[in-house]
C-alpha positions as CSV (number, residue, x, y, z in Angstrom):
1,X,30.1,5.9,-71.5
2,X,30.7,2.2,-71.8
3,X,32.1,1.9,-68.3
4,X,29.1,3.7,-66.9
5,X,26.8,1.3,-68.7
6,X,28.7,-1.6,-67.2
7,X,28.5,-0.2,-63.7
8,X,24.7,0.5,-64.2
9,X,24.2,-3.2,-64.8
10,X,25.6,-4.0,-61.4
11,X,24.2,-1.1,-59.5
12,X,20.7,0.3,-59.8
13,X,20.8,3.4,-62.1
14,X,19.0,5.5,-59.4
15,X,21.5,4.4,-56.7
16,X,24.3,5.1,-59.1
17,X,23.0,8.6,-59.7
18,X,22.7,9.2,-56.0
19,X,26.3,8.1,-55.4
20,X,27.6,10.3,-58.1
21,X,25.6,13.3,-56.8
22,X,26.8,12.5,-53.3
23,X,30.4,12.6,-54.6
24,X,29.9,15.9,-56.3
25,X,28.3,17.4,-53.2
26,X,31.1,16.1,-51.0
27,X,33.8,17.6,-53.3
28,X,32.2,21.1,-53.2
29,X,31.0,20.8,-49.6
30,X,34.5,19.8,-48.3
31,X,36.0,23.0,-49.9
32,X,33.2,25.2,-48.5
33,X,33.5,23.6,-45.0
34,X,37.2,24.2,-45.0
35,X,36.7,27.8,-46.0
36,X,34.1,28.2,-43.3
37,X,36.4,26.9,-40.6
38,X,39.3,29.0,-41.9
39,X,37.3,32.3,-42.0
40,X,35.0,31.4,-39.1
41,X,31.8,32.1,-41.1
42,X,29.5,30.4,-43.6
43,X,26.1,28.7,-43.5
44,X,26.6,25.7,-45.9
45,X,29.3,23.0,-45.9
46,X,30.0,19.3,-45.9
47,X,26.3,18.3,-45.2
48,X,24.4,20.9,-47.1
49,X,26.1,20.5,-50.5
50,X,25.6,16.7,-50.8
51,X,22.0,17.2,-49.9
52,X,21.5,19.8,-52.5
53,X,23.2,17.7,-55.2
54,X,21.0,14.7,-54.3
55,X,18.0,16.9,-54.3
56,X,18.8,18.1,-57.8
57,X,19.2,14.5,-59.0
58,X,15.9,13.4,-57.4
59,X,14.0,16.3,-59.0
60,X,15.4,15.5,-62.4
61,X,14.5,11.8,-61.9
62,X,10.9,12.7,-61.3
63,X,10.3,14.5,-64.6
64,X,9.2,11.3,-66.3
65,X,6.5,10.7,-63.7
66,X,5.3,14.3,-63.2
67,X,6.3,17.1,-65.5
68,X,9.5,18.7,-67.0
69,X,8.4,21.9,-65.2
70,X,9.1,20.3,-61.8
71,X,12.9,21.0,-61.7
72,X,12.4,24.4,-63.3
73,X,9.9,25.5,-60.6
74,X,12.1,23.9,-57.9
75,X,15.2,25.7,-59.2
76,X,13.4,29.0,-59.0
77,X,12.1,28.2,-55.6
78,X,15.6,27.3,-54.4
79,X,17.0,30.6,-55.6
80,X,14.1,32.4,-53.8
81,X,14.9,30.4,-50.6
82,X,18.6,31.4,-50.7
83,X,17.6,35.1,-51.2
84,X,14.9,34.9,-48.4
85,X,17.5,33.3,-46.1
86,X,19.5,36.6,-46.1
87,X,16.6,39.0,-45.6
88,X,17.3,39.3,-41.9
89,X,21.0,39.0,-42.1
90,X,23.5,41.8,-42.2
91,X,24.6,43.0,-45.6
92,X,28.3,42.1,-44.9
93,X,27.3,38.5,-44.0
94,X,25.3,38.3,-47.2
95,X,28.2,39.5,-49.3
96,X,30.6,37.1,-47.7
97,X,28.3,34.1,-48.5
98,X,27.4,35.2,-52.0
99,X,30.0,32.8,-53.5
100,X,28.5,30.0,-51.4
101,X,25.1,30.8,-52.8
102,X,26.4,30.5,-56.3
103,X,28.1,27.2,-55.5
104,X,24.8,25.8,-54.0
105,X,22.9,26.8,-57.2
106,X,25.6,25.2,-59.3
107,X,25.4,22.1,-57.1
108,X,21.7,21.8,-57.7
109,X,22.3,22.1,-61.5
110,X,25.0,19.4,-61.3
111,X,22.5,17.1,-59.6
112,X,20.1,17.7,-62.5
113,X,22.8,16.9,-65.0
114,X,23.4,13.6,-63.3
115,X,19.7,12.8,-63.6
116,X,20.1,13.4,-67.3
117,X,23.0,10.9,-67.4
118,X,25.7,13.6,-68.0
119,X,27.9,11.9,-65.4
120,X,31.3,12.8,-66.6
121,X,30.3,16.4,-67.6
122,X,28.9,16.9,-64.1
123,X,31.9,15.6,-62.4
124,X,34.3,17.6,-64.6
125,X,32.3,20.8,-64.0
126,X,32.4,20.1,-60.2
127,X,36.2,19.8,-60.3
128,X,36.5,23.1,-62.2
129,X,34.2,24.9,-59.7
130,X,36.0,23.5,-56.7
131,X,39.3,24.6,-58.2
132,X,38.0,28.1,-58.7
133,X,36.7,28.2,-55.1
134,X,40.0,26.9,-53.6
135,X,42.1,29.5,-55.5
136,X,40.4,32.4,-53.8
137,X,43.4,33.4,-51.8
138,X,45.7,33.0,-54.8
139,X,43.4,35.1,-57.0
140,X,43.3,37.8,-54.4
141,X,47.1,37.9,-54.1
142,X,47.5,38.0,-57.9
143,X,44.8,40.7,-58.4
144,X,46.2,42.8,-55.6
145,X,49.6,42.9,-57.3
146,X,48.2,43.8,-60.8
147,X,48.9,47.4,-61.7
148,X,46.4,49.6,-63.7
149,X,48.7,49.4,-66.7
150,X,48.6,45.6,-66.6
151,X,44.8,45.7,-66.2
152,X,44.5,47.9,-69.3
153,X,46.9,45.7,-71.1
154,X,44.6,42.7,-70.4
155,X,41.6,44.7,-71.7
156,X,43.5,45.7,-74.8
157,X,44.5,42.1,-75.5
158,X,40.9,41.0,-75.0
159,X,39.6,43.7,-77.4
160,X,42.1,42.7,-80.1
161,X,41.6,38.9,-79.7
162,X,37.8,38.8,-79.1
163,X,36.4,41.9,-80.7
164,X,38.6,42.9,-83.6
165,X,40.2,39.6,-84.8
166,X,36.9,37.7,-85.5
167,X,35.7,40.5,-87.7
168,X,38.8,40.9,-89.9
169,X,38.2,39.7,-93.5
170,X,39.7,36.4,-94.3
171,X,40.6,37.3,-97.9
172,X,43.8,37.9,-99.8
173,X,44.7,41.3,-101.1
174,X,47.6,43.2,-102.6
175,X,50.4,42.2,-104.9
176,X,50.4,38.4,-105.5
177,X,47.6,38.3,-102.8
178,X,50.2,38.4,-100.0
179,X,48.1,40.3,-97.6
180,X,45.4,38.6,-95.5
181,X,44.0,40.8,-92.7
182,X,42.8,37.9,-90.7
183,X,46.1,36.0,-90.9
184,X,48.1,39.2,-90.0
185,X,45.7,39.8,-87.0
186,X,46.0,36.2,-85.9
187,X,49.8,36.4,-86.0
188,X,49.7,39.5,-83.8
189,X,47.4,37.8,-81.4
190,X,49.4,34.6,-81.1
191,X,52.7,36.4,-80.5
192,X,51.1,38.9,-78.1
193,X,49.5,36.0,-76.2
194,X,52.9,34.3,-75.8
195,X,54.4,37.5,-74.6
196,X,51.5,38.2,-72.3
197,X,51.7,34.8,-70.6
198,X,55.5,35.1,-70.3
199,X,55.2,38.5,-68.7
200,X,53.0,37.4,-65.9
201,X,55.0,34.2,-65.3
202,X,58.0,36.4,-64.8
203,X,56.2,38.8,-62.5
204,X,54.4,36.2,-60.3
205,X,56.7,33.2,-60.5
206,X,60.1,34.0,-61.8
207,X,61.0,37.2,-59.9
208,X,61.4,35.2,-56.6
209,X,63.0,32.0,-58.0
210,X,66.5,33.2,-58.8
211,X,68.4,34.0,-62.0
212,X,67.8,30.7,-63.7
213,X,64.1,30.5,-63.5
214,X,63.6,34.2,-64.3
215,X,65.8,33.8,-67.4
216,X,63.7,30.8,-68.5
217,X,60.5,32.7,-68.1
218,X,62.0,35.9,-69.5
219,X,63.0,34.0,-72.6
220,X,59.4,33.4,-73.3
221,X,59.1,37.2,-73.9
222,X,62.4,38.3,-75.2
223,X,65.8,36.6,-74.8
224,X,67.3,39.9,-76.1
225,X,65.7,41.8,-73.2
226,X,67.1,39.2,-70.7
227,X,70.6,39.6,-72.4
228,X,70.4,43.4,-72.0
229,X,69.3,43.2,-68.4
230,X,71.7,40.5,-67.2
231,X,74.7,42.0,-69.0
232,X,74.2,45.2,-67.2
233,X,73.9,43.4,-63.8
234,X,77.0,41.5,-64.4
235,X,78.9,44.8,-64.4
236,X,77.2,45.8,-61.1
237,X,77.9,42.4,-59.5
238,X,81.0,40.9,-61.1
239,X,81.1,38.0,-58.6
240,X,77.8,36.8,-60.2
241,X,79.1,37.0,-63.8
242,X,78.9,33.3,-64.4
243,X,75.4,33.0,-63.2
244,X,74.3,36.0,-65.3
245,X,76.0,34.4,-68.3
246,X,74.1,31.2,-67.6
247,X,70.9,33.2,-67.4
248,X,71.6,34.8,-70.8
249,X,72.4,31.5,-72.4
250,X,69.3,29.6,-71.0
251,X,67.0,32.5,-72.0
252,X,68.3,32.0,-75.5
253,X,67.7,28.3,-75.2
254,X,64.0,29.1,-74.7
255,X,64.0,30.9,-78.1
256,X,64.5,27.8,-80.1
257,X,61.4,25.8,-78.8
258,X,59.4,29.0,-79.1
259,X,60.3,29.4,-82.8
260,X,59.8,25.7,-83.3
261,X,56.3,26.0,-81.9
262,X,55.5,29.0,-84.3
263,X,56.9,26.9,-87.2
264,X,54.6,24.0,-86.3
265,X,51.6,26.2,-86.0
266,X,52.0,27.8,-89.5
267,X,53.7,24.9,-91.3
268,X,54.0,21.5,-89.7
269,X,56.0,20.1,-92.6
270,X,58.7,22.8,-92.1
271,X,58.8,21.9,-88.4
272,X,60.5,18.6,-89.1
273,X,63.3,20.4,-90.9
274,X,64.1,22.9,-88.1
275,X,63.5,20.6,-85.2
276,X,66.9,18.9,-85.3
277,X,69.1,22.1,-85.5
278,X,66.9,23.9,-82.9
279,X,67.1,20.8,-80.6
280,X,71.0,20.8,-81.0
281,X,71.2,24.6,-80.2
282,X,68.9,24.2,-77.1
283,X,70.9,21.2,-75.8
284,X,74.1,23.2,-76.1
285,X,72.7,26.2,-74.3
286,X,71.1,24.0,-71.5
287,X,74.3,22.0,-71.0
288,X,76.4,25.1,-70.6
289,X,73.9,26.8,-68.3
290,X,73.8,23.7,-66.0
291,X,77.6,23.7,-65.8
292,X,77.7,27.4,-64.9
293,X,74.8,27.5,-62.5
294,X,75.7,26.3,-58.9
295,X,73.8,26.6,-55.6
296,X,74.3,30.0,-54.1
297,X,72.6,31.4,-51.0
298,X,73.1,34.9,-52.3
299,X,70.1,35.4,-54.6
300,X,69.9,38.9,-55.9
301,X,66.9,40.7,-57.2
302,X,66.2,39.3,-60.7
303,X,63.2,41.3,-61.8
304,X,63.5,42.1,-65.4
305,X,61.9,45.3,-66.6
306,X,60.1,44.2,-69.7
307,X,57.6,47.0,-69.9
308,X,53.9,46.8,-70.8
309,X,52.9,43.2,-71.7
310,X,50.5,44.5,-74.3
311,X,51.5,47.8,-75.7
312,X,49.1,48.4,-78.6
313,X,51.7,50.3,-80.6
314,X,54.2,47.4,-80.2
315,X,51.5,45.0,-81.3
316,X,50.8,47.1,-84.4
317,X,54.5,47.5,-84.9
318,X,55.0,43.7,-85.0
319,X,52.3,43.5,-87.6
320,X,54.0,46.1,-89.7
321,X,57.4,44.3,-89.3
322,X,55.7,41.1,-90.4
323,X,54.2,42.6,-93.5
324,X,57.5,44.2,-94.5
325,X,59.4,41.0,-94.0
326,X,56.6,39.1,-95.9
327,X,57.2,41.4,-98.9
328,X,61.0,41.3,-98.5
329,X,61.0,37.6,-98.5
330,X,58.8,37.4,-101.6
331,X,60.6,40.1,-103.7
332,X,64.1,39.0,-102.6
333,X,63.4,35.6,-103.8
334,X,61.8,36.9,-107.0
335,X,64.5,39.4,-108.0
336,X,67.6,37.9,-106.3
337,X,66.7,34.3,-106.1
338,X,67.8,32.3,-103.1
339,X,70.6,34.7,-102.1
340,X,67.9,37.5,-101.6
341,X,66.2,35.4,-99.0
342,X,69.4,35.1,-97.0
343,X,69.9,38.9,-97.1
344,X,66.4,39.5,-95.8
345,X,67.0,36.9,-93.1
346,X,70.2,38.6,-91.9
347,X,68.4,41.9,-91.7
348,X,65.2,40.6,-90.1
349,X,67.2,38.6,-87.5
350,X,68.8,41.7,-86.2
351,X,65.4,42.9,-84.9
352,X,63.0,40.0,-84.6
353,X,63.1,36.2,-85.2
354,X,59.4,35.5,-84.8
355,X,58.3,37.5,-87.9
356,X,60.8,36.0,-90.3
357,X,60.1,32.5,-89.0
358,X,56.3,32.9,-89.6
359,X,56.9,34.5,-93.0
360,X,59.1,31.7,-94.2
361,X,56.8,29.1,-92.7
362,X,54.1,30.5,-95.1
363,X,56.6,30.9,-97.9
364,X,57.5,27.2,-97.6
365,X,54.0,25.8,-98.0
366,X,55.3,24.5,-101.3
367,X,57.2,21.3,-100.4
368,X,60.0,22.2,-102.8
369,X,60.9,25.2,-100.6
370,X,61.1,23.4,-97.3
371,X,64.9,22.9,-97.2
372,X,65.6,26.5,-98.4
373,X,63.2,27.9,-95.8
374,X,64.7,26.0,-93.0
375,X,68.2,27.1,-94.0
376,X,67.1,30.8,-94.1
377,X,65.4,30.5,-90.7
378,X,68.6,29.2,-89.2
379,X,70.4,32.1,-90.8
380,X,68.0,34.6,-89.2
381,X,68.5,33.0,-85.8
382,X,72.2,33.1,-86.2
383,X,71.9,36.8,-87.0
384,X,69.9,37.3,-83.8
385,X,72.5,35.3,-81.7
386,X,75.2,37.6,-83.1
387,X,73.3,40.6,-81.8
388,X,73.0,39.1,-78.3
389,X,76.7,38.1,-78.4
390,X,77.6,41.7,-79.1
391,X,75.3,43.0,-76.2
392,X,77.0,40.6,-73.8
393,X,80.5,41.4,-75.0
394,X,80.2,45.2,-75.0
395,X,77.6,45.8,-72.2
396,X,78.5,42.9,-69.8
397,X,81.5,42.1,-67.6
398,X,84.5,40.4,-69.1
399,X,83.6,37.0,-67.7
400,X,80.0,37.2,-68.9
401,X,81.0,38.4,-72.3
402,X,83.6,35.7,-72.7
403,X,81.3,32.8,-71.6
404,X,78.4,34.0,-73.7
405,X,80.8,34.7,-76.6
406,X,82.2,31.2,-76.6
407,X,78.8,29.6,-76.3
408,X,77.0,31.7,-78.9
409,X,80.1,31.6,-81.2
410,X,79.9,27.8,-81.2
411,X,76.2,27.9,-82.0
412,X,76.7,30.4,-84.8
413,X,79.5,28.2,-86.2
414,X,77.3,25.1,-86.2
415,X,74.4,27.1,-87.6
416,X,76.4,28.3,-90.5
417,X,77.5,24.8,-91.3
418,X,73.9,23.6,-91.2
419,X,72.7,26.4,-93.4
420,X,75.4,25.6,-96.0
421,X,74.6,21.8,-95.9
422,X,70.9,22.4,-96.0
423,X,71.3,24.8,-98.9
């Protein structure tokens, strides 16, 4: 607020408030005016909104002289005026201008905020509102393409994240107090959220942008799913084998920063240990992908069928896998020492890398176990890379299998060396 104070010394505070209110009104009014011209309807635009914003500021400024009830009464009267304005209009016209009414009410409130010296808050709110208003067409397009299954998936995710998770007990239970319901629920929500965002990016952005972009976005959900899909398509379109191989490789490149992010969330100290090998693996994958990808006018359909973005059984299944791996990591280390951790990592990596990464991040909260945990995480990742190599080799074309095999084989070789050195 220091810069505002400096400006207020040069400009009268009341004039400054009027200018800020004018700016807010112009931002909102310009969007509404453009919308009115575009749709050939509307009753408020570039003139009405600035006037309403300044009116709100003036009413707020008069509270010191008159009463604090002045803006409250005026606010109610303004809402009544907007409602009365539509009494003699057709219902359809009223429905079409309902958003404009809300925007006018918000503009009056923003003017009142300016009068209370909430300058930055008011401007920031105005920017958010005008963004929502301007995205009307985009929202309609997105919503019209959402299926009932995806809508129910969103509802399920909201229930889990907003209604169930906050009420889970944040206490430790079970052998060695390994089980914490709130932590397990949080893990399910975090991973589900990443998958949820990735799913809709693939649907609304990646499906029309070619193999490369779809692979990048698909990698946010499951690089194994991308590998399975692209390997099959390389058989159907052998002439595109190199591009599909590049898609498989770059989808796997996305896995490494995703795992690094999970590591940082649950154990920032461990992140420093896995950051270097993960960066090396990502660079290798990205370099190979850029070499293989070339401009091609022939852009085949690249929609990846990844199923329901929020299948409740899958979410619960991930939680079960996480708990099993959590116990496997603990008891493997207890009964078999360090070698037991590597066995559990090899097995866990065959199915899922997220769960073993999160488990080891929690396991390595003790600083003495950081090197061991990083080595085991890399081992799990190499196990997962081996699975994808096998999918590409046995399910894909010869060219795709060979290119993916050489790339992933090199990464596995480097990963094994790192695991040995780190150990």
